[in-house]
C-alpha positions, 0 to 999 in steps of 0.5 A: 690750905695754901702751899706756903702755909702747908710747907711752913706747918710741915717744917715746924712739925718736922723740926721739932725736938721730939721728931728729930730724936725719933728720926735719929733713933729710926736711922740708927735702928735701920742701919743696924737692922739691915747690916745684920744678915737675915734682918730686912728693912721690912722687918725693921719697919714692921717692928717700928709701926706699933711705936708710932701709934702714939705719935702725931702723923707726921712724926710717926711717918717721918720716923718710919721713913728714917728707918727705911732710908737707914735700912737702904744703906745698912746692908752695905756694911756687911756686904763690903766687910763680910761679903755677905749682903745684909739685905737682898737689895745689897747683893750687887754691892758685894760684887765690887765692895767686898773685893775692894775691901779684901784688896786692902781698902775697906774704908774706901769701899764703905765710903763710896757706898755711903756717899753713893747711897746719900746721893741716890736718896737725894735724887729719888727725893727730888724726882719724888717731888717733881714727877710723882703724879706722871710716874705714878700714872704710868706705874699703875697702867702696868698689868701682868703682861708688863710685869712679866716683861719687866722681870724677863728684862731683869733676868737678862742681867744674868749676862753680867753675872755669869763670870768666866763661863756663860754656860755655868752662869745660865745653869746656875740661873736655871737652878735658881728658877727651879729652886723657886718652884719648890713648895706651894704653888704661888696661885693655888697653893698646890705642893710641887717638888716637895716629895712629901717631906716636911722640910720642903713643905713650905718651900725654900724661902729666898732669904734663907737661900740668900743667907745660905748661899752668900753667908754660910758658904763665905764663912766656910771658906774663911775657916779652911786654913786652921793656921790662919785661925790659930794665928788670930788672923783678921778677916780683912788685912788693910789700912783703916784709913777713911777720907770722906771728902776724897771719896765724895769727890770720887763718887761725884766724878761719875755723874752719869753712872750716879744719875743713871743708877739712881733713875733706875732705882726710882723707876723700878721703886715706882713699880709696885712689887719690884723694889731694891732687890731688882733695882740694885742688880739692874743698875749694876748691869746697866753701869757694866754695859755702859762702861768702857772697861766692863771686864773690870767689874767684879774686881773691886772698882768704884763704878760697881759700888756707886751703881749698886748703892745709888740704885738701891737707895733711890727705890725709897723715894720711887716707892713713895710715888704711887703711894702718895699720888694714887694710894697704891703701895710700891712695896711691902714697906710702903704698905706698912707706911700706908697702915701707919697713916690709916691708923691715924685716921688719914685716908690714903689716895689720890686726894692725900696731897689735897686733903693733907698737904702739910703731911705730904710736904713733911714726907718730902722733907723727911726724905731729905732729912733722913738721907742727911742723918744716915750720911752723918751717922754712917760717916761718924761711925765709920771707924767703928764699923771698920774695927770689924776688920780687926777682929780675928776670924776665930771670933767674927766667923762664929758670931756672924754665923749665929746672927745668920741663924737668928735672922733665918729663924726670925723670918718664919719662926721655923726650925726647919729653916735652920736645917735648910740654911745649913744645907743650902750653905754647904751646897753653895760652898761646894758650888763656889769650890767648883767655880760656879757663879752664885749670884745668878742662882740667887737672882733666879730664886728672887725673880722666879716667883714674880715671873711665874705669878704674873705669867699665870695672871696674864694667861688667866686674864686672857689666853692670847700670847699676843698681848705680850707684844701688842701692849706698848709698854710690854713690847718696849720691855721685851725689845729692851730684853732682846737688845740686852741679850744681843749686846751681851752676846756681841760683848762676849764675842768681841772679848773672845776675838780680842783674846784670840779665842776661835 
């Protein structure tokens, strides 16, 4: 089929009333699902899959892409207004969006995140169209050596999350890596550190740890003062002003940060198995390193929100690159998208774009359309989201706690996850009171299993450690990790020198 005919065919299918309505429903479902702590984008996509079986192929894939793009932005809402990341990919958003909201600017915090997500999704869609084949060829050349080096580079992000004490940050990071080893060994299934307890037999799911550390400890801190509860004090005190165009200009006034963070998201998204949970932290870390005022990150500045949300949303397009070009899913969500196509009898692989050009062009256009729908929906409903800030703590805290409990239970349908949620939450509350940073702990829990699995695969394939240094991409990533640590040490020493600390 000629390119022009394929493009016109995809436009005709995509802009049909049925497809537009199903995409709009998908966007709303994705945003709401991701805004609830514990409900991930993957869960929303999986629940959408059976609904698409009766749809034409492009309508089904476009609907799932709408859920995906909506989910990439939805985690922002709870991260900014409640300080609780709705999804693992919005962890870094809490660092600046929540302080900004608590500082009396909840509308600006949400607006910055919404526009940054929109532009991040647009940039990733453009890269998807232009650079899918070459980027995919690079991504599939990565072996376990490169994966381990990539995770090692990601772990250097800890240097940006340690807060005021490097020692406490490193301790929390190591604790996170240890927590990730509890339960069955990821390669052989051998139990570790379970002490024959049923509670620990399946390990500590990272989503339960994430919800407990951020949500339960945060909510416990909100109910410390009984006078505030009796007075019906709201969670956030501030003006509910929303100025979409002003905020859009504020995002566009940071072109380098926006472009760099989006490209980080695209590249990380294109690496199978990485995804938004890593991309948002690396994008935030790189923005902080490049900033002339890195000490202001974490206090509620716009650069932090823009970096995290654009990096997070750009993974949506990045993940499609290896799937469309080579038939390799970049994430669990992309695997479900592949399943949807295969159910429709479409073979996914290098010939996808040649055998079904109208479908592939339709997927490109659906990315743009879904990003626009998410932007319009979020801006129109922004004032309703901001009403959350008016709800007294005595109501919002138990409601959010119930949502967290339902989200944790829905992960594996195990009652033990609720006990773990309470235990981890109380432990997180204690750590917060002792002024230990919580983000490095969560980072260790997320990255630990990926690092361990790829290290063991690499050593099982070849016992020689030298391959980590002789494979070019692995060596480049290790050099980047070393430079990242060196720059962090230099920055800390410079700050200490300026502060007159000997």
